[in-house]
C-alpha positions, 0 to 999 in steps of 0.5 A: 146146557151142561156148561150152564149147569156147571157154571151154576154149580161153581156159583153155588160152591162159593156161595155156600162157602160164603154163607158158611162163615155166618152159620158158624159165627154164632157158635164159633165166632168169625176169626181167622181160625173159622175162615181157615177151617171153613176154606181147608175143609171145603177144598179137602172135600172138593178135591175127594169129589173131583176123584171120586166123580172121575172114578164114577164117570169112566164107569158109566156116565149118564145124565140121569146119574149126573142129575142124582149127584146134584140132587144129593148135593141139594139135599145136603145143602137143605140138611145144613139149613134145617139142622146147623143150629143143633149140630153147631151147639153140640159142637161148640158144647165139646169145648174142644180148641177152637180151631179143632171145633171149626174143623169138625163143624165145617166137615159135618155141615159142608162136607157132604155137599162139597164132596157131591159138588166136586163130583160134578165137574169131572162127571159133567165133562165125561158126559159132555164128551161121550154125548157129543162124541168129541174125539180125542184130539178136540177133548182139551177144548172141551175141558177147558171150556167146562172149566172156565165155566166153573171158575166164572160160576165161582167167581159170581158165587163169591161176589153174590154170596159176599155182596148180596145174599148174606146182606139181603137175603140172610145166611139160612135163607141163602141156603134154601135159596142155593138148595132150590137152585140145585134141585132146578139143575137137577131137574133140568139136567134129567129132562135133558136127557129126553127121558120119557115121562113114565121112565123119569117121572119118579125121579122128576118128582124128587127134585120137585119135592125138594122145592116144596120143602124148601118153600115149607122151611122158608115159610116156618122160619119167617113165621117164627121170626115174625113171632120173635120180633113181636117180643122184641127179639130178632137177628140180622145178617149184615155184611159184616156182622150177624146181629142178635136183639133180645129184650127182657127185664133185669132182676132189678126190673129194668126193661133191657135191650141187648145187641150182641154178636156172635158167639152171644157176645154182648156188644150193647145194652140200652135201658128202654125207659132211659135210652141215653143212659150208659148201661154197661160197666165198662162204657162208664169208664170212658169218664176218666178221659172226659175228667181229664179233659172237661173242656174237650170239644171234638171227640172221635168214637172208633166203633159205634155198635148201638151208639151208647157212648155217642147217645150219652155225650151228646145228651149231657154235652151241648158244645162238642162235635162227636165223630163216630167211625163204624164200618157197618152201615146197617149196625148204625141203621139198627142203632137208629131204629132199635136203640134211640139214636136221633139225628143231630148236627153235633154227630158225623158218622163215617161208615168205613174201616177205622184204620182207613179213616185214621189214615186219611185224617193223620194225612190231613194233618188236622190234629185236632181230636181232643179225645179219641175213644176206642171200642173195636176190641169187644171180643176175641173171635174177631180182633181188627188187627190193623187197629192194634199196631204201632202204625195204628197208634201213630195215625192216633197220635197224629190225629189228636191235639196237642194235650189229646187223649186216647181211651180204648177198651180191650178184652184181656186179662192183665196177668198170665197167658190171658194177657198177651193181647193186652201186653202186646197192644200196650207195647205198640202204644208205648212205642208212640206215646210218651205216657200209657196207663192201664186200668183193669175194671177187676183189678183183684182178679187180674188173671181173669178176662175182663175189660181193660181201659188203655189210656194214652196221653200224647203230651206225656204229662203225669196223671192226677193223684186221686186227692188232686182229682178230688181238688179239682171236683166235678166236671163244671161242664155238667152243671145241668147234669148233677147225677151224671157229673157225680157218676163220672167223678166217681168212676174217674176217681176209682180208676185213678186208685186201681191203676195197674202200677205193677210193670207188665211183662215186656216178653212180647214185641209190639204189634205191626202191620207186617206181623200182628199175631193177635189171633194167637194171642187171643186164643186163650181168650176164647170160651171166656 
């Protein structure tokens, strides 16, 4: 019985850590800074719990006190589930450096439960040695058995938390489940001491009370979620993201449906009455590549989100073959159910990491994409470094046709300390492509964080001047869509006029797979 309790408590610790990352994400992001704080804080409190549990176990070990320790941990987890929105809102409002905010939030939310769960292991071993009257010469085997049970439980909790709880249950509901599990473990541990009902009935009621509270909060949360869904607002935990969808009217009267990821970062926006249109300004700036390659037939989009750009391309271009690489299959499912993405034989979706896809495609030596569009750098909180390196640029180069174009969106400033990410990313592509160009959406505010489009040309030819673009005229492939043709031409013309021709600082080296400090470069961007 005690070994089973150790096993389950070990599982709860790791499941709590995995779930914790999703609680912090909507307020502090999900970067390596947050993961570092979470892992470090939980290990620190576990270590304190091991020490304190061993000290208390030597004084007066009993199953009754062991049950109380587990019960206290259960109520701490329950408190985390109930109060984390207010607490995290207060921490994020302090405007402290992100690493300090993450440490403080992790300590407040997960420190008490981790301390108590750390106490369980040494206390459990001491109770087992005493109750079973194990001689000293056989104590090593008992300690080893309990250590193995806890470690195996931690392995189970890691896989269960990462693969199932977050995706299928949700972060807050997972906490209620973990708290309930600890309540049951506490009750079983208490009753295994063979206390009479009269002596133990008050203590036995506490876990039952906790279970009742868990059920109450689960029901209340579900009721609130259903009410929000009726208004078009809801949140969803997937294997890779915490997604939020909100719907409302803009000042201009447009009914807008917005997809955001933590912390409140807009990933996509759709005009409900015109779902195939492009609403966010930066998405319209891919038009420069479309204008430079009006006859492009095969295109690749890195990052799907709500599939705004793919929907637009499929509507306005009949002859294209469009591939989209989106790591999160639930993001695609959400695009189909909430953002009007339809099945289309011209569209192929690959649910995998974009770098893995590019590695495989480059190795196939197909080299037939006319245009590759990147939209995986939508925030400073969770940057896929593997898509920013020289090696990734080489894979993109190898996947493009002879006159192919890469165009990608980067969130960065153009000058100053907030431009580190852009400068390092640009340096990576300049090492591979003969011609690389930078187009900030707001060149007049070069030191402000904004969307910046980076254009890389495989054959290195010179970009046309605005006058030459005028001579070429609007894209004839869009004859059936004159309004869209005019908009794309206007955007491309404006981008050519606003190209950032001032030489960027070259103090940052190219990023490489073995050294890509994107988190450090992105620190000045966080909070913008």
